[in-house]
Structure formats: structure tokens, C-alpha cells
C-alpha positions as MATLAB code, in Angstrom:
seq = 'MRLPGGFAAAWLALVLLVAPVVAQNPATAPGLGAASRTPARVAVLVADAADVRVRMVGEAATFWNETVSDLGLPAAFAEPLSATPPSGLRPFENYAHQLSQLAGRLHSSAPGPAPPPALLGLDAEVVVLLSAQALMPFAWPYTDDGRHFVAVPAGDERDHVVRNVIAHELGHVLGLKHVREPGVLMCQPCDTSAAAGGGDGPRFLPLTDIDRERLRAFLGRSGP';
ca = [
     158.907  177.968   51.939;
     160.445  181.440   51.988;
     161.861  183.372   54.895;
     160.249  186.722   55.672;
     161.813  189.464   53.584;
     165.200  190.512   54.860;
     165.411  187.693   57.404;
     169.092  187.075   56.759;
     169.901  190.724   57.450;
     167.438  190.920   60.317;
     169.047  188.005   62.138;
     172.277  189.941   62.281;
     170.506  192.474   64.486;
     168.247  190.023   66.298;
     171.052  188.338   68.190;
     171.747  191.704   69.789;
     168.138  192.071   70.867;
     167.813  188.510   72.107;
     171.010  188.572   74.169;
     169.270  189.236   77.525;
     166.892  186.356   76.831;
     169.492  183.690   76.185;
     172.563  184.986   78.012;
     173.663  182.554   80.703;
     176.685  182.044   82.919;
     178.040  178.548   82.213;
     179.230  178.287   85.813;
     175.810  178.845   87.365;
     172.988  178.580   84.840;
     170.875  175.405   84.604;
     171.524  173.501   81.408;
     172.576  170.246   79.843;
     175.880  170.155   81.679;
     174.080  170.169   84.986;
     170.922  168.320   84.044;
     172.077  165.136   82.370;
     174.969  162.751   81.780;
     173.279  161.273   78.703;
     172.575  163.026   75.386;
     169.636  165.397   75.706;
     166.438  164.237   74.048;
     165.341  166.688   71.347;
     161.695  166.989   70.292;
     161.116  168.883   67.043;
     157.596  170.304   66.798;
     156.536  170.860   63.211;
     153.269  171.133   61.310;
     154.654  169.618   58.104;
     157.067  166.681   58.295;
     158.501  167.767   54.917;
     159.658  171.107   56.363;
     163.324  171.521   55.357;
     164.134  172.859   58.811;
     163.628  169.372   60.271;
     166.753  168.231   58.441;
     168.620  171.338   59.552;
     167.913  170.638   63.232;
     169.475  167.215   62.738;
     172.483  168.737   60.996;
     172.965  171.256   63.785;
     172.734  168.545   66.459;
     175.318  166.484   64.568;
     177.586  169.522   64.332;
     177.477  170.012   68.102;
     177.996  166.325   68.841;
     181.060  166.242   66.584;
     182.338  169.452   68.167;
     182.109  168.200   71.756;
     183.521  164.811   70.722;
     186.604  166.614   69.411;
     186.895  168.153   72.877;
     186.786  164.722   74.524;
     183.243  165.259   75.829;
     180.215  162.960   75.458;
     177.521  163.653   72.873;
     175.294  166.595   73.757;
     172.162  165.696   71.806;
     170.289  162.520   70.954;
     168.906  162.217   67.438;
     166.113  164.810   67.110;
     162.654  163.300   66.784;
     159.796  165.098   65.047;
     156.381  165.182   66.667;
     153.033  166.949   66.552;
     151.431  166.807   70.027;
     147.745  165.824   70.287;
     146.971  169.359   71.443;
     148.438  170.747   68.226;
     151.019  173.493   67.948;
     148.906  176.476   68.999;
     149.985  176.430   72.696;
     153.634  176.322   71.607;
     153.184  179.048   68.996;
     151.471  181.276   71.576;
     154.297  180.710   74.059;
     156.917  181.413   71.391;
     155.137  184.628   70.468;
     155.105  185.741   74.122;
     158.810  185.088   74.578;
     159.742  186.630   71.250;
     157.838  189.800   72.100;
     159.790  190.044   75.369;
     163.173  189.659   73.687;
     165.575  192.287   74.954;
     163.523  192.904   78.101;
     163.661  189.499   79.786;
     166.697  187.823   81.355;
     167.073  184.046   81.689;
     167.156  184.458   85.492;
     163.637  185.943   85.436;
     160.600  183.635   85.585;
     159.064  184.803   82.317;
     155.622  183.708   81.112;
     154.400  180.360   82.383;
     155.109  177.501   79.950;
     151.991  175.744   78.642;
     151.105  172.342   80.163;
     151.608  170.790   76.720;
     155.278  171.820   76.828;
     155.807  170.553   80.366;
     154.299  167.227   79.340;
     156.821  166.525   76.588;
     159.453  163.883   77.330;
     162.453  165.871   76.114;
     165.141  168.128   77.506;
     165.163  170.341   74.396;
     162.008  171.265   72.503;
     162.526  172.938   69.117;
     159.492  174.632   67.588;
     159.717  175.116   63.829;
     157.398  178.078   63.985;
     154.962  179.285   61.372;
     155.598  182.827   62.621;
     158.174  185.434   61.623;
     159.359  185.810   65.189;
     162.737  186.333   66.801;
     164.736  183.108   67.210;
     165.602  182.275   70.795;
     166.547  179.575   73.301;
     164.754  179.848   76.638;
     165.335  177.756   79.823;
     161.724  177.140   80.829;
     162.388  174.919   83.874;
     164.873  174.958   86.732;
     166.387  171.631   85.675;
     167.832  172.912   82.415;
     165.124  172.106   79.863;
     165.047  174.541   76.941;
     162.475  175.777   74.472;
     163.940  176.853   71.127;
     161.973  178.724   68.482;
     163.008  178.848   64.820;
     161.228  181.409   62.603;
     159.274  180.445   59.508;
     160.951  180.682   56.141;
     163.349  179.275   53.643;
     165.435  182.058   52.113;
     168.964  180.650   52.371;
     169.734  177.282   53.898;
     173.076  178.343   55.327;
     171.442  181.195   57.272;
     168.639  179.098   58.769;
     171.029  176.244   59.587;
     173.346  178.607   61.434;
     170.443  180.243   63.285;
     169.457  176.799   64.587;
     173.020  175.901   65.544;
     173.441  179.289   67.229;
     170.378  178.735   69.425;
     171.462  175.182   70.300;
     174.787  176.715   71.297;
     172.918  178.744   73.908;
     171.317  175.515   75.133;
     174.858  174.230   75.699;
     175.678  177.264   77.823;
     177.453  179.408   75.240;
     177.120  183.178   75.232;
     177.442  185.735   72.480;
     180.887  186.589   71.145;
     181.487  190.050   69.719;
     182.838  188.796   66.410;
     180.655  188.935   63.270;
     181.967  185.849   61.469;
     181.615  183.202   64.196;
     178.686  180.999   65.148;
     177.907  182.646   68.488;
     178.238  186.078   66.883;
     176.881  189.379   68.111;
     176.327  190.955   65.590;
     176.575  188.368   62.799;
     177.833  187.927   59.263;
     176.731  184.569   57.859;
     178.377  185.025   54.455;
     181.342  182.910   55.614;
     179.062  179.872   55.751;
     177.695  180.284   52.243;
     180.594  178.752   50.317;
     180.582  175.476   48.448;
     181.959  172.155   49.558;
     180.483  168.905   50.760;
     177.863  168.865   53.482;
     176.338  171.687   55.521;
     178.558  174.573   56.534;
     178.600  176.186   59.947;
     180.293  179.331   61.121;
     183.380  178.631   63.248;
     183.655  178.572   67.020;
     186.184  180.571   68.999;
     188.635  179.321   71.612;
     186.414  181.031   74.183;
     183.462  178.916   73.006;
     185.491  175.722   73.357;
     186.615  176.627   76.868;
     183.020  177.358   77.843;
     181.909  174.007   76.450;
     184.593  172.241   78.473;
     183.577  174.113   81.610;
     179.843  173.634   81.093;
     179.607  170.104   79.716;
     182.649  168.711   81.513;
     181.435  169.493   85.013;
     181.252  166.553   87.386;
     177.976  167.576   88.972;
     175.169  170.169   89.150;
];
């Protein structure tokens, strides 16, 4: 698989456009900190089980679980499970297209387009669509109880870019907002070159102290 031409460069600008869609206040927005005391169930919707992005979702979830563990917080995500609903992926692709088209014009406090029944019927707090479309990546809170729909664009250009896109969107699920530094995970705008080096295992862009404080505030809360 190959990412749409220029995807790596385009993502650097996309996080600016998507900011109103995913921006949330960790003190008030619904999310995993308020919705659950157990790791969030993650459903990965994919047409082809061999899609390399399936592995990357798992790597990103592991990254976040290790990060919050270092902060003395319980795991954020259960092991992601791949699935293809009986209804197929068309309802999810249509919903992702709607939300992607509204990026930059829709705030997370607005109702947005109605989620499809197929999405509401899934037994998961986080639903990750590995889309076949070249759309804008996003994380969208589609219910009042903190469930999120995440869309990952089609492609395969550079693993480190796609992996960091996925981790970035899962960061929004955890209540993180954009940080105006180009070389960090929650960047706005972004420079992913720092994650392209060698070494063992997948590489992720670093977090900031602000990110860590937001994680403590959001995931460490004692109640909704």
C-alpha cells in the first residue's frame, strides 16, 4: 500500500485544519478519563487483515499504555481487536468522509453528523477505521459518554509517519490538545523527521511536560 502523494507533508498542515474537530478541554470534555476505570476497548475496522496499519494501531496503544504507566496511571487501552462488521465498512467510510469534509468547521462541542447505527452498535469505547480513503485523520467524540471514532487515511508511504499519525489521534482520545511545537507528538504544525531514525522498535515523537500534566489531570480524575 502507498500513501497518497505528499501525505507526509500534508499531515503537517492537516493537524492545523483538524484542530477545531479534535480540540477538547481535559477538565470538561467527555473522554476515557471520565468514561471508564478499565482500559478502553479498541475496535479496529479494516477491510484487509494484512493491512500494516493494524500493527501500527497496536504499537500506538502500547506506547500510550507505557506512557501512562510511567506516570503512575492505569492502562488507557485494551489490546486492539480487528473486526469487519456484518454491515461492511461502507457506513463507517461514509461517516468518516462526512467528518473529514467538516474538518476546520466543526468543534467537538457541536453535535456533528449523526453516527451510523452500525457504529453505535459496536462494543468498544474507541473505534479506529483504517480507511480506504485519502481523508484527513481525526478523532471525534461521537457520544456523550466519551466514545471516540478515529479515522486513519489510506496509504503506506513511511511507517514512522503513519504510526505517529495514529498515536497523535489516540492522544486526542486521551484528552490531549495540540502543542505549538513541530517536533513533538501532539504537534501543530508537525515535523515527523525526528521519528525516522534507526534503533530497535517503533519510534514515536516525544511528549511535552504539558502533555504529561494533561494526562495526569484527565486520566487521574476520581470521577466524571
